[in-house]
C-alpha positions in Angstrom: 111.8 131.8 56.9 111.6 134.0 60.0 114.0 133.4 62.5 115.6 130.4 61.4 118.4 128.4 63.3 121.5 130.2 62.1 123.9 127.2 62.2 126.1 127.8 59.2 129.1 130.1 58.9 129.7 132.4 55.8 131.9 135.2 54.7 130.5 138.3 52.5 132.8 139.2 49.8 132.7 142.3 47.6 134.5 142.2 44.3 137.4 145.0 44.3 140.6 145.8 42.1 143.7 144.9 44.1 147.6 145.4 42.9 149.2 142.1 41.9 152.3 141.5 43.7 154.0 139.9 40.9 153.4 142.3 37.9 151.9 145.2 39.8 149.1 145.5 37.6 145.4 145.9 39.0 143.5 142.9 39.0 140.0 142.1 40.0 139.7 140.1 43.3 137.1 139.0 45.9 138.0 140.4 49.0 136.2 139.7 52.5 133.9 142.6 54.0 132.2 140.4 56.9 133.9 137.0 58.1 132.3 134.0 60.1 128.8 135.4 60.0 126.2 133.2 61.1 123.5 132.1 58.6 120.7 129.8 58.0 121.2 128.3 54.5 117.9 126.7 53.1 117.3 125.5 49.8 114.1 126.5 48.5 110.8 124.2 48.3 110.2 122.0 45.6 107.3 124.8 44.9 109.7 127.8 45.3 112.3 126.1 43.2 109.6 125.6 40.2 108.3 129.2 40.8 111.7 130.6 40.4 112.4 128.3 37.3 108.9 130.1 35.8 110.8 133.4 36.6 113.6 132.2 34.6 115.6 132.8 37.7 118.5 130.6 39.3 117.6 131.2 42.7 117.9 128.0 44.4 118.8 129.0 48.3 118.0 131.4 50.8 120.2 132.8 53.5 119.3 134.5 56.4 121.5 136.6 58.5 121.5 139.2 61.2 121.1 142.7 59.6 124.3 144.1 58.3 125.1 147.5 57.0 126.2 148.1 53.3 125.1 144.8 51.7 124.2 144.8 48.0 123.5 142.0 45.6 126.7 142.8 43.9 128.6 140.7 46.6 128.8 137.1 46.9 128.5 134.6 49.9 131.1 132.0 50.5 130.3 129.1 53.0 133.0 128.6 55.5 132.3 125.2 56.8 130.6 121.9 57.1 128.5 120.9 53.8 128.7 124.6 52.7 132.3 125.0 52.4 133.5 126.8 49.7 130.1 127.0 48.1 129.6 130.3 46.5 126.2 132.1 46.6 125.2 135.1 44.5 122.4 137.2 45.9 119.8 138.2 43.8 118.3 140.7 46.0 118.4 141.6 50.0 115.2 141.5 51.6 114.8 143.2 55.0 112.7 141.7 57.6 109.0 142.7 57.7 108.5 144.1 61.3 111.4 146.7 61.7 113.6 146.2 58.9 116.4 146.0 61.1 116.7 142.9 62.7 117.5 140.2 59.7 118.0 140.0 56.3 116.8 137.1 53.6 118.7 137.0 50.8 117.6 134.7 47.8 120.6 133.4 46.0 121.8 131.2 43.0 124.4 128.8 43.5 127.7 128.5 41.6 131.1 129.7 40.5 131.6 133.6 40.6 134.7 134.6 39.9 134.1 138.3 39.1 
């Protein structure tokens, strides 16, 4: 999926403990780390989907973004607009581009609710 058209907007979030304004206690919550990142969100091909099922993985999409520092698979990606608005993608891993490792990232993801 090298150099796919990045026409979708996504936010990248990390799970963090934040203080509840009502109780004062600490609660887990997702907070934005990067916002309005251009991304290409593409479903896996049927062949790729079947192969991922054979590996007992729930990978259903791959997302390509420009390289960003500090990303890890414990984060989640949330669609911002269009048909992906509000959809939650859970990274299975983060793959650097093959030439320099610094231009773009390919992120295979499962899809679904991730409340932390």
